[in-house]
N, C-alpha and C positions, 0 to 999 in steps of 0.2 A: 766562379761564370756560369750560365745556367746552357744547354744547347740553343744552338740557333736553331727557330722554328723553320720549317721548311716552306718552301715559296707556297705551296696550298694552303698548310696553317695562316700564314700570315693573311693571304689573301681571302679565308674562311673570318679571322676575329677582323680585318679591316671593311671589308664587308658588313660585318654585323654593328661594325663604331659608326660606318655611316652612315647608315640604317637608321642607326640612336639618332645621330643627328641631324640627321631630315626628320625624326620626329620630336623634337626638340619645342621648334618653331622660332628657336632664335634665328635672324637672319643674318648672318656675314659674311662679309665678301675673305675670301673662299669660302663659299659653302660646299662641304666636299662629297655631297651628294648630287647640284644641281652643276657645279660645275669641272668635278674629277671624275673620272671613272676606270675601273679596275682591269689591268693587259690579263688576258691567261696566261697565267706562271709557265716557266721554262726553263727559269735560272736557279741557281744554288740558292741551299739553306740561309735564310735571311737577307734572299734578296725579292725585291716586288716594285713592279711598275706600274705608272700611274699614267691614261691620258687625259690629254685639257687640249679645248680647243680654244686659241687664241682669237680674241674679238677685238675689233676698233677700241671700245671701250678703254683698253688696257694700251692703248699706245702714250707714247711720247710724245713729244714735240720735233721729231723727225720721222715719224710713222715707223716706228717699230716697239716692238713689246717693251715697258719702262721697266727698267730694272729692278725697282721696290717690287714690282709685280711678280717677277723672275723671282725674288727672293720671300717673296710671301711664297710662290707656289711652292718652292722646293721647303721652305720650315714646315708648311702643312704634309708635305709628301713624308720626309722625313719623321717631321712630329707623328703624326700615324703610325705607322711602322715602329719607330721604337717604345709608342704607347702600348701597341699589341705585344711585343714581345715583353715590356717590364711588367703588366697587365696593369695598367695605371697611366692615369693622364701627365704629360712629361715635359712641362715648361722648356722653352728652352733655356740653356744660359751660355750659350755663344754659337756665331754663324759665322763662319767667310762664302762667299759667294765669288768665283772668278768667272769673268767674263769674257771667253773667248769671241763669238762671234755673234747677230743682234739677231735675238728672236723675232722670227716676222709672224705680222699678225694675217690672220684668216687661212691658219694652216694649223694640222695637230701634231701635238708634240709629246713625249714621252718623257716621263720624269722614272728612272731608275735607281731608286732606294737599293742602300745595302747597309746592313748593321753591319759595325766593324767591332763594335764590344760593347755587349748590356751590362754591368752590375748592378748592386745593390744601391747606389748611390747615383752613377749616371749611365748612361748610353752615348754610344760615339758613331755617329751618323756618316754616310758617304750619301750623293748623289749627282746625276750628271741629266741633264737637259739634250734632246736629241728630235728633228725631226722626223715621225713616224715611220715616214718611208726612207727614212736614209740614218737605221743605227749608229752606222761606223764615222757621222759627221759628228762632233760633240761641238755643242753652243755654249754650254755650261756648266759650270762643277760645283759643287761647294761641299762643307765639311761642317758639322756641330755637332753640340753636345748638348743634352736634355738632363733633367733632371729627374734620377724614375726615385726615387727618395717616395712610400709612399705616408 
């Protein structure tokens, strides 16, 4: 296993990746350039936090962010960070999402990601979702395994 990148190194790599995604011309949801922003570093090595504003288009029929939207969001964030650490595109092998509290609409949320392990064949990631102004109140947690084979 290689040394984990510092938060600042991950920030720089993720910013470059997101800029490249924006230049590709491919329109997809989530578009990391339009839907996500990077939060300035401050965490331990292997950690990076993203910000996202939830919108009415993300709603389910009971008026909160749809669980599938949340799953896609954490998958995108963990995949970007794993890819930055591995130096390649890292497709999802498996992912588990735990919904502790509803994710509200019209709110700024943060997705804090952390690299558990990143090896030659796979990377293990962890993420948590919380309101930007309440980082101690966790709404969602997730773990994911990503392929790092080149």
